N, C-alpha and C positions, 0 to 999 in steps of 0.2 A: 813408572816401574813396571818391570816385567814379571812374569810368573817365575818360580824358583828354577824351572828348567831353561830360562832365557827366552821363552816365547812371550809375545805380547799378549795381554790379558784383555778380554772383552767381557763386559757386563751385558747380559741380555735381560731387559725388563719387559715382562710379559703381563698384558692386561687381559680382563675378562671380555673377550669378543670370540665369537664362534670360530673365526679364522685362526685363533691361537692353537688350535689342534695341529697346525702345520708348522709350529715353531721348530720342530726338529730339522726342518730344511735350513733354517737359519743357523742352527748349532752346527750341523754337518758342514755347511758351507764355510763357517768360520774355522772349524778344525781342519778342513781341507786347505785352507789359506795359511795355516800355521798359527792360528790364535788358539790360546787356551780360553775356556769359557766358564763363566759363572752365571747361573740363572737366578734371577730375582723375580718373583711373581707377586702380583697383588693377592691378597687372601681369597678374593672371590675366584680369580683366575686358577689359583692352586687347588681350589675346591672342586674342579671338574671341567674346566675349560680346555685343558691339554693333559696329556699323559705325563705326570710328574715323574714317574719311574723311568719312562723312556728318556725323558730329558736328563735325568741323573745318570743314565747309562751313556748317553751320547756325550755329555759334558765330562763325565768322570767325577763329578762333584755333587754334593746335595743341592737340591733347589731350595732356595731360601724365601720364606714369605713372612717370617716373624723376626722381630728384634732379637738380638743376641743379649744375654744377660751380662751384667758387669763382670768382668774378669774372664768371660768366655773369649777364647781366641777369635780373631777375625778369620772367617772361612775362606776369604778370597784376598789376593794381593790387590793393592790399588789399581783401578782400571787404566789401561792405555786408550780405551775408547768405550762408549756406551751406546747401545742400540735399544730404543723403546719400540717393540713391535709384538703384536699390534698395540698401538696406543689409542686409547678410547677418549671420547669426549670428556668424561669425568676426570681421567688422569691428566690430560693436557690441561684442563682448566684449574685442577688443584696444584699442579705443578707451577703454572704461571703465577698463581696467587701465593705460592710459598706455603701452601697447606700440606706439610709433610706428615700426614697421620698414618701412613703406612710405610714400611721399609722400602717398598718400591718407589713411592713418590719421594720419600727422603733421599733415596739414591739419586734420583734425577735432579732434585734440588741441589744436591752437593756437587754434582758432576761439573756444573758450570764453574763452581769455585775452584774445582781442581785443574781447570784449564784443559781438560781432555776433550776430544771431539765427541759430540753427542748427535746421533742421528735418530729420527723419528719416522716410523712408517705408520700414519694415522688410519685408524679404522673408524670412520664416523659417518653415520647416515647423513643423507642429503638434507633432511630437515634440521638436523643439529648443526650441520656445518654453517648454516646461515645465521646462527644465533650470535648476537653481538658479543657475548662473553667469549665464545670460541674464536671469533675473528680477532678480538683484543688479546686473547691468550697467544695466538700464533704471532701476532705482531711483537709482544713482549718477549716471547722465547726466541724468535728470530734475532731480536735485538741483543739477546745474550749470546748469540752465536750458534744456537741450535740449528741443525740442518734438517729440513723436511723433505721426504719423498712425496710422491703423489698420494693424495688421499684416496682410500679404497672404501667405497660404500657397500660393496657386496651385491649391488643391484644387478640382476641378470641382464645380459646383453640381448640383442634382438633375436638370437637363436635360443634364448632361455638359459644359456650356460653362464655361470658366474665367472667374471674376469679373474685372471691369475692375481695373487696378492703381491707378487714381486719382492720376495724376501731377500733376493740377490742385490737389490738396489741399496740396501743398507751398507754394503761394502764399498760402493761408489761414494757414498756419503761421508764415510769415516777413514777411508784409506787415502 
């Protein structure tokens, strides 16, 4: 289903990683490509990892991090695609295990059942990326059809600069 204006609708799920401060790049890129956007953040991410007010301005919609109450209207139409970026170790593992304890993780859990394309741009430290639970989670989610971009660890390159996060990769994965 598309947004009321006929444009496709993208859910952007934001997790608590320092790089989340750049999520405006993803929102802006989606809008430039003709997507309407709804941002859903983990509670910790919404509490200071990115500028919620700026995301609301860029998307034109409130940023959600809490469950709606019974009878409250759905704030977004059903998604045509979902992007989790940045996706943390914690969120990837909870999602793969079906632990829908936040709106953000519940949204990811539901996405596969909706049959919409789901893309993930993981932000996971090298030491966590070798953890057996994380590797198992990737296998399970890939088996569900989830598409992964390259993992970003944030480790500085030889010149001391951090590599780019690659927000645009999300569009290649869902379009």
